C-alpha positions as CSV (number, residue, x, y, z in Angstrom):
1,M,43.2,-33.9,39.9
2,N,40.6,-35.7,41.6
3,Q,41.9,-39.1,43.0
4,N,37.8,-39.7,44.2
5,K,37.3,-41.7,40.9
6,P,35.4,-44.3,42.6
7,G,32.8,-42.1,44.0
8,K,31.0,-41.9,40.6
9,L,30.3,-45.2,40.3
10,K,26.7,-44.7,41.8
11,P,25.5,-41.6,39.6
12,A,27.2,-43.6,36.7
13,L,24.2,-46.4,37.9
14,S,21.6,-44.2,38.0
15,V,22.0,-42.4,35.1
16,M,22.3,-45.6,33.3
17,A,19.0,-47.0,34.9
18,M,17.0,-43.3,33.9
19,A,18.4,-43.7,30.3
20,S,17.6,-47.5,30.1
21,V,13.9,-46.8,31.2
22,L,13.1,-44.0,28.6
23,L,14.9,-46.0,26.0
24,L,12.2,-48.9,26.6
25,N,9.7,-47.1,25.0
26,G,11.3,-47.7,21.6
27,C,12.4,-51.3,22.1
28,A,10.3,-54.3,21.4
29,N,6.9,-55.2,24.2
30,F,5.4,-58.4,25.3
31,Q,1.8,-56.7,24.7
32,G,-0.6,-59.5,23.3
33,I,1.5,-62.0,24.5
34,S,-0.2,-64.3,27.4
35,P,-1.1,-67.7,28.8
36,Q,-4.2,-69.0,27.5
37,A,-4.4,-72.3,30.0
38,K,-6.4,-72.1,33.4
39,L,-4.9,-74.6,36.2
40,M,-7.2,-76.5,37.7
41,Q,-6.9,-76.5,41.7
42,A,-6.7,-79.7,43.4
43,P,-8.9,-79.7,46.7
44,E,-6.6,-79.2,50.0
45,T,-3.4,-80.3,47.5
46,A,-1.2,-81.5,50.0
47,A,2.6,-80.3,50.1
48,Q,4.4,-81.4,47.2
49,N,7.5,-81.9,49.3
50,D,5.8,-84.0,51.8
51,A,4.2,-86.4,49.5
52,A,3.9,-89.8,50.5
53,W,5.3,-91.6,48.0
54,D,5.9,-95.0,50.0
55,A,6.6,-98.4,47.4
56,V,7.6,-100.4,50.9
57,Q,4.9,-100.9,53.7
58,W,1.9,-101.6,51.5
59,P,3.4,-104.2,49.7
60,Q,4.5,-105.8,53.0
61,R,0.8,-105.2,54.2
62,I,-0.6,-106.8,51.6
63,G,2.3,-110.1,50.3
64,G,4.2,-109.7,53.7
65,E,8.0,-110.6,53.1
66,N,7.9,-112.3,49.9
67,L,6.3,-109.1,48.2
68,A,8.3,-106.4,50.0
69,Q,11.4,-108.6,49.0
70,L,10.5,-108.8,45.5
71,I,10.0,-105.6,44.5
72,A,13.0,-104.2,46.4
73,T,14.9,-106.6,43.9
74,G,13.0,-105.1,41.1
75,L,13.8,-101.2,42.1
76,K,17.6,-102.2,42.7
77,D,19.3,-101.7,39.4
78,N,16.3,-101.0,37.2
79,P,17.7,-99.4,33.8
80,G,14.6,-97.2,34.0
81,I,15.0,-96.3,37.6
82,D,18.7,-95.7,36.7
83,M,17.7,-93.5,34.0
84,A,15.5,-91.6,36.0
85,R,18.2,-90.6,38.7
86,T,20.2,-89.5,35.8
87,R,17.9,-87.0,34.9
88,I,17.8,-85.7,38.9
89,S,21.8,-85.2,38.6
90,A,21.2,-83.4,35.0
91,A,18.6,-81.4,37.1
92,A,20.9,-80.8,39.6
93,T,23.9,-79.3,37.3
94,S,21.2,-77.0,35.4
95,E,20.1,-75.8,39.2
96,A,23.8,-75.3,40.1
97,L,24.7,-73.4,36.9
98,A,21.4,-71.2,37.4
99,R,22.6,-70.3,41.0
100,A,26.3,-69.3,39.8
101,S,24.5,-66.5,37.5
102,T,23.6,-65.0,40.6
103,L,26.5,-64.8,42.2
104,P,29.7,-62.3,41.0
105,S,32.2,-63.8,38.6
106,A,35.9,-63.0,39.1
107,G,39.1,-64.3,36.3
108,L,42.7,-63.2,36.1
109,Q,43.8,-62.5,33.0
110,A,47.9,-62.0,32.1
111,E,49.1,-60.5,28.7
112,S,52.6,-60.1,28.1
113,T,53.0,-58.2,24.6
114,Y,56.8,-57.7,22.9
115,Q,55.9,-55.0,20.1
116,R,57.7,-52.0,18.2
117,F,55.8,-48.9,19.8
118,T,54.5,-46.0,17.1
119,E,56.4,-42.6,17.2
120,T,53.2,-41.1,16.2
121,G,50.4,-42.8,19.1
122,M,49.7,-42.3,22.6
123,I,53.7,-42.9,23.7
124,P,55.9,-40.0,22.1
125,P,59.4,-40.7,21.7
126,P,62.1,-41.9,22.8
127,L,59.5,-45.0,23.9
128,G,57.6,-44.5,20.8
129,G,59.8,-46.3,18.0
130,T,61.3,-48.5,20.2
131,W,60.7,-52.2,20.9
132,D,59.8,-53.3,24.6
133,T,57.0,-55.7,26.5
134,N,53.8,-54.1,27.1
135,N,52.6,-56.5,30.5
136,Q,49.1,-56.3,32.2
137,V,48.0,-58.3,35.1
138,T,44.4,-57.9,36.4
139,V,41.6,-59.5,38.5
140,G,38.3,-58.9,36.8
141,V,35.4,-59.4,38.3
142,K,31.7,-59.0,37.1
143,Y,28.5,-58.8,38.9
144,D,25.0,-58.9,37.0
145,L,22.6,-56.6,38.8
146,D,19.5,-58.5,37.4
147,F,17.4,-55.4,38.0
148,W,14.6,-57.4,36.7
149,G,14.6,-60.8,38.2
150,K,16.1,-62.9,35.0
151,H,18.4,-65.1,36.7
152,Q,16.3,-65.5,40.0
153,A,13.4,-66.9,37.3
154,A,16.0,-69.0,35.5
155,L,16.9,-70.3,39.3
156,K,13.6,-70.8,40.5
157,S,12.8,-72.7,36.7
158,A,15.9,-74.8,37.4
159,I,14.9,-75.5,40.8
160,S,11.4,-76.6,40.0
161,Q,12.7,-78.7,37.2
162,K,14.8,-80.7,39.2
163,A,11.9,-81.0,42.1
164,A,9.9,-82.3,38.7
165,T,12.9,-85.1,38.2
166,E,12.6,-86.1,41.4
167,A,8.8,-86.5,41.4
168,E,8.8,-88.4,37.9
169,L,11.6,-90.9,40.2
170,A,8.8,-91.6,42.6
171,A,6.3,-92.2,39.6
172,A,8.5,-94.7,37.7
173,R,9.4,-96.6,41.4
174,M,5.3,-96.7,42.2
175,S,4.8,-97.8,38.8
176,L,7.2,-100.9,38.5
177,A,6.1,-101.5,42.6
178,A,2.8,-101.9,41.3
179,A,3.2,-104.0,38.4
180,I,5.3,-106.3,41.0
181,A,2.5,-106.8,43.3
182,S,0.0,-107.5,40.5
183,Q,1.9,-110.3,38.8
184,W,2.6,-111.3,42.4
185,V,-1.3,-111.5,43.4
186,Q,-2.0,-113.3,39.6
187,L,1.1,-115.6,40.9
188,N,-0.8,-115.9,44.1
189,H,-4.4,-116.6,42.1
190,H,-3.2,-119.2,40.4
191,A,-1.2,-121.2,43.3
192,Q,-4.5,-121.1,45.4
193,A,-6.7,-122.2,42.5
194,L,-4.5,-125.0,41.6
195,E,-4.4,-126.4,45.1
196,L,-7.7,-126.2,45.1
197,T,-8.6,-127.3,42.0
198,I,-6.5,-130.5,42.9
199,T,-8.5,-131.2,45.8
200,Q,-11.8,-131.2,43.8
201,L,-10.4,-133.5,41.3
202,K,-8.9,-136.3,44.3
203,L,-12.8,-135.7,45.3
204,R,-14.4,-136.3,42.1
205,Q,-12.1,-139.4,41.5
206,R,-13.1,-140.7,45.0
207,I,-16.7,-140.3,43.7
208,S,-16.2,-141.9,40.3
209,E,-14.5,-145.2,42.3
210,L,-18.0,-145.3,44.7
211,S,-20.1,-144.5,41.1
212,K,-17.8,-147.5,39.5
213,A,-18.5,-149.7,42.8
214,R,-22.8,-149.1,42.7
215,A,-22.7,-150.0,38.9
216,K,-21.1,-153.2,39.5
217,A,-23.9,-154.0,42.4
218,G,-26.1,-153.2,40.0
219,L,-27.1,-149.9,41.9
220,E,-26.0,-147.3,39.3
221,N,-25.9,-147.0,35.1
222,Q,-23.1,-146.2,33.2
223,T,-24.4,-142.3,33.0
224,E,-23.3,-141.3,36.1
225,I,-19.9,-143.1,35.3
226,R,-19.3,-141.2,32.2
227,Q,-20.4,-138.3,33.5
228,N,-17.7,-138.2,36.3
229,E,-15.0,-139.5,33.8
230,L,-16.1,-135.9,32.0
231,S,-15.8,-133.7,35.2
232,E,-12.5,-135.5,36.0
233,S,-11.2,-134.5,32.1
234,A,-12.3,-131.1,32.8
235,L,-10.7,-130.5,36.2
236,L,-7.8,-132.0,34.6
237,Q,-7.6,-129.2,31.5
238,E,-8.2,-126.4,34.8
239,I,-4.9,-127.6,36.5
240,Q,-2.9,-127.7,33.6
241,Q,-4.5,-123.9,32.7
242,W,-3.8,-123.0,36.5
243,K,-0.1,-124.5,35.7
244,D,0.5,-122.6,32.7
245,G,-0.7,-119.3,34.4
246,I,2.2,-119.7,37.1
247,D,4.7,-120.2,34.6
248,S,3.4,-117.1,33.0
249,A,3.0,-114.8,36.2
250,K,6.8,-116.4,37.2
251,L,8.0,-115.2,33.9
252,Q,6.4,-112.3,33.8
253,L,7.9,-111.2,37.3
254,A,11.2,-112.1,36.6
255,L,11.0,-110.0,33.2
256,L,9.7,-107.1,35.8
257,L,12.6,-107.4,38.6
258,G,15.1,-107.0,34.9
259,K,16.1,-110.6,35.4
260,T,16.5,-113.6,32.5
261,P,14.0,-115.6,31.5
262,D,15.9,-118.6,33.7
263,Y,15.2,-116.4,36.6
264,A,11.6,-117.4,36.8
265,A,12.4,-120.7,37.7
266,S,14.0,-119.4,41.5
267,I,10.7,-117.5,42.2
268,A,8.9,-119.0,44.8
269,V,4.7,-119.4,44.7
270,P,3.7,-118.1,47.8
271,A,2.3,-120.8,49.9
272,A,-0.6,-118.1,51.8
273,P,-3.3,-116.4,49.9
274,V,-3.2,-112.6,49.6
275,Q,-3.6,-110.9,53.2
276,G,-4.1,-107.5,54.6
277,L,-6.9,-106.6,52.3
278,T,-8.4,-102.8,53.3
279,L,-11.2,-101.3,51.7
280,P,-11.1,-97.4,51.1
281,P,-13.2,-95.5,53.6
282,E,-17.1,-94.2,51.7
283,N,-15.4,-90.6,51.4
284,L,-12.2,-91.2,49.2
285,P,-10.3,-87.5,50.5
286,L,-9.7,-86.2,47.1
287,H,-6.1,-84.4,48.3
288,L,-4.9,-88.0,48.8
289,I,-4.8,-87.6,44.8
290,A,-2.8,-84.2,44.7
291,R,0.2,-86.4,46.2
292,K,0.6,-88.7,43.1
293,P,3.7,-88.8,41.7
294,E,2.6,-88.0,38.1
295,I,0.8,-84.9,39.4
296,V,3.2,-83.3,42.0
297,A,5.9,-84.0,38.7
298,A,3.2,-81.8,36.5
299,R,2.6,-79.6,38.9
300,W,6.5,-78.6,39.3
301,R,6.7,-78.2,35.4
302,V,3.9,-76.0,35.5
303,E,6.2,-73.7,37.8
304,A,9.4,-74.0,36.0
305,A,7.7,-73.0,32.9
306,D,5.8,-70.0,34.7
307,A,9.0,-68.5,35.4
308,G,10.5,-69.4,32.0
309,I,7.7,-67.2,31.1
310,A,9.2,-64.4,33.4
311,Q,12.6,-64.9,32.3
312,A,11.9,-64.5,28.8
313,K,10.2,-61.2,30.0
314,A,13.2,-60.2,31.4
315,N,14.9,-60.1,28.5
316,F,12.9,-57.5,27.1
317,Y,14.8,-55.2,29.5
318,P,18.3,-53.9,29.8
319,D,21.1,-55.8,31.3
320,I,22.8,-53.3,33.7
321,N,26.1,-55.4,35.2
322,I,28.7,-53.8,37.3
323,N,32.4,-54.6,35.7
324,A,35.5,-54.0,37.8
325,F,39.3,-54.9,37.6
326,A,42.5,-54.1,39.4
327,G,46.6,-55.3,38.6
328,L,49.8,-54.0,37.4
329,S,50.5,-52.9,34.1
330,S,53.6,-51.5,33.2
331,L,56.1,-51.1,29.8
332,G,58.9,-54.0,29.9
333,L,59.1,-56.6,32.8
334,D,61.3,-54.8,35.5
335,H,59.0,-52.5,36.2
336,L,55.7,-54.5,36.3
337,L,56.0,-55.2,40.2
338,K,56.5,-51.7,41.0
339,S,53.5,-49.8,43.2
340,G,53.6,-47.0,40.2
341,S,52.4,-49.7,38.2
342,A,48.9,-50.4,39.9
343,I,46.0,-49.9,38.0
344,A,42.2,-50.4,38.5
345,G,38.9,-49.3,37.3
346,A,35.1,-49.6,37.6
347,G,31.9,-49.1,35.8
348,P,28.9,-50.2,34.9
349,V,27.6,-51.4,31.2
350,L,24.4,-51.5,29.6
351,S,22.8,-53.9,26.9
352,L,19.7,-52.6,25.8
353,P,18.0,-54.7,22.6
354,V,16.2,-52.4,20.8
355,F,15.7,-54.2,17.5
356,D,16.2,-57.8,17.8
357,G,14.0,-59.3,14.6
358,G,11.6,-60.6,16.9
359,R,13.3,-62.6,18.1
360,L,12.2,-61.6,22.1
361,R,8.9,-62.0,21.2
362,A,9.1,-65.5,19.6
363,S,11.3,-66.7,22.5
364,L,7.9,-65.5,24.6
365,S,5.7,-66.8,22.7
366,R,7.4,-70.4,22.8
367,N,7.7,-70.2,27.0
368,V,3.9,-69.1,26.7
369,A,3.1,-72.0,24.7
370,E,5.0,-74.3,27.0
371,Y,3.0,-72.8,30.4
372,D,-0.2,-73.8,28.4
373,T,1.1,-77.4,27.7
374,A,2.5,-77.7,30.9
375,V,-1.1,-76.4,32.3
376,Y,-3.0,-79.2,29.6
377,S,-1.1,-81.9,31.3
378,Y,-1.0,-81.2,34.9
379,N,-5.2,-80.6,34.3
380,Q,-5.3,-83.9,32.3
381,S,-3.2,-85.9,34.8
382,L,-5.3,-84.6,37.9
383,Q,-9.0,-85.1,35.4
384,S,-7.2,-88.9,35.2
385,A,-6.4,-89.3,38.5
386,F,-10.0,-88.5,39.4
387,K,-11.6,-90.9,37.6
388,D,-8.6,-94.0,37.9
389,A,-9.3,-93.4,41.3
390,A,-13.3,-93.0,41.2
391,E,-13.5,-96.3,39.1
392,Q,-10.9,-98.7,41.7
393,V,-13.1,-97.6,44.7
394,Q,-16.7,-98.3,43.3
395,S,-15.1,-101.6,42.0
396,L,-13.6,-102.6,45.3
397,Q,-17.0,-101.7,46.9
398,K,-18.9,-104.0,44.1
399,L,-16.2,-106.8,44.8
400,N,-17.0,-106.3,48.3
401,E,-20.3,-107.2,47.8
402,Q,-19.9,-110.2,45.5
403,R,-17.2,-111.1,48.2
404,K,-20.1,-111.0,51.0
405,I,-22.4,-113.0,49.2
406,A,-19.6,-115.5,48.1
407,E,-18.2,-116.0,51.5
408,S,-22.1,-116.5,52.7
409,A,-22.3,-119.2,49.9
410,R,-19.1,-120.8,51.5
411,Q,-20.4,-121.1,54.7
412,S,-23.6,-122.9,53.4
413,A,-21.9,-125.1,51.7
414,N,-19.7,-126.0,54.8
415,Q,-22.5,-126.2,56.7
416,L,-24.5,-128.5,54.2
417,Q,-20.9,-130.4,53.7
418,Q,-21.1,-130.8,57.7
419,L,-24.7,-132.2,58.1
420,A,-23.5,-135.0,55.5
421,T,-20.7,-135.6,57.4
422,L,-23.4,-136.5,60.5
423,R,-25.6,-138.5,58.6
424,Q,-23.0,-140.8,56.9
425,R,-21.6,-141.0,60.6
426,A,-25.2,-141.8,62.0
427,G,-25.7,-144.7,59.1
428,T,-28.4,-142.7,57.3
429,G,-26.3,-141.0,54.4
430,T,-23.6,-142.4,52.4
431,D,-20.3,-141.0,51.4
432,L,-21.7,-140.0,47.9
433,P,-23.3,-136.6,49.4
434,V,-20.4,-135.9,52.0
435,L,-18.0,-136.0,48.8
436,Q,-20.4,-133.9,46.6
437,A,-20.7,-131.5,49.5
438,E,-17.0,-131.0,49.9
439,I,-16.6,-130.5,46.2
440,N,-19.1,-127.6,46.4
441,E,-17.4,-126.4,49.4
442,V,-13.9,-126.4,47.5
443,G,-15.7,-125.0,44.2
444,Q,-17.1,-121.8,46.8
445,K,-13.5,-121.6,48.1
446,K,-12.4,-121.1,44.8
447,N,-14.8,-118.5,43.7
448,L,-13.8,-116.4,47.0
449,N,-10.3,-116.6,46.0
450,D,-11.1,-114.8,42.9
451,I,-13.3,-112.5,44.1
452,Q,-10.3,-111.7,46.8
453,S,-7.9,-111.5,44.2
454,K,-9.3,-109.5,42.1
455,M,-10.0,-107.2,45.1
456,T,-6.5,-106.9,45.6
457,L,-5.8,-106.0,42.1
458,S,-7.9,-103.4,42.2
459,Q,-6.6,-102.4,45.5
460,I,-3.3,-101.9,43.7
461,A,-4.2,-100.2,41.1
462,L,-6.3,-97.6,43.8
463,I,-2.9,-97.2,45.5
464,R,-1.3,-96.2,42.2
465,A,-3.9,-93.9,41.4
466,I,-3.2,-91.8,44.4
467,G,0.3,-92.4,44.9
468,G,0.8,-94.4,48.2
469,D,-1.7,-96.4,50.3
470,L,-4.4,-95.2,51.9
471,P,-6.4,-94.5,55.6
472,A,-9.0,-97.2,55.9
473,T,-10.9,-99.8,56.9
474,N,-10.4,-103.5,57.4
């Protein structure tokens, strides 16, 4: 009797592999099913794992510790952020399951059956026709050889899906940080405008007092007095608008921070203007856009869908598994633990799809459609990012030109104010031209504050468009 039974395993595998190849001609095939979408290539695509997703440094530069602390509060315990983290955990579990499929599996099976053995079967009398226990304890090992890479494709898809969810978490953080920063800039703008408008009102009230005194002396008519009253009324209305804007901005900030409306009262009004304004370089490096979290996530979705196609195609080929077992088997418990009860075996198992009613082709068609959808989504995300970045760069350039004009106008107003002050001190002028010049200068400051706020909002939008801060000139 041949005792070298395990040596026949390798020839058996070869025979089964050859048989499976021959049978493939009669199996389902995936001819005519292929992706149609063409993937756009981002210029100088940045390494996805090294994407600079920064929600801390640029807020510190723009709004100092005040803004940085607000964003940190908003990112903490935010439901949207927590949900994104949960998706990462689910994706990590899927990856672990896919990785487990590439490894051998083992299991223990114990069986004990009390039964009557037939007298006309494999066990003849005197055991046949008696009652006894049939006992078996085995350890089984199963390993899928994965000739066609099905499990590797599933693992690659799971890894890509997990990377996509991580990028989506970064996108959620970036989106929330940008929204908080934008609302803070609005609050800052309203606060600075309110302070300047109050200064204008005080100056206008002093002018009104002078006009009334001049009218009593017969040096001025009632027209100028009424005009001053109208100007005061307009400034009072503007002050109320700025106060309402502050309340609205604080409320929106409270909601963005995940707090109740009552929390708005505790939000401090910025005491200083927006700082750290940065202009983009004349030629914005387009590869920066490739690091945007949404684009990176979309690119990983494409990778996952591509692996899904490979996995679906592998289903068209036969599965070849190796099953092995070893253990003990006996009739009656008294012999179970004896050496003569030892059993062992190993062999290949072939599973070959022949007739499936079109299920495999339909499954592959679905995966191909998912791939095309992922590619189109990625292309659209890339084009939108290019468009957003270009618009914000253009907006910043135009606003910067307006800022230069406004700064020149403010300097001119300041010089007029200084000249009026010199005349007043020299006795060749009155207080009225000085006050009027001060009002004009404050008006130019308000205009400059408005432009700088718009520039900061556009800068935040650009940071959002490229997924992080940018190398630029101040």
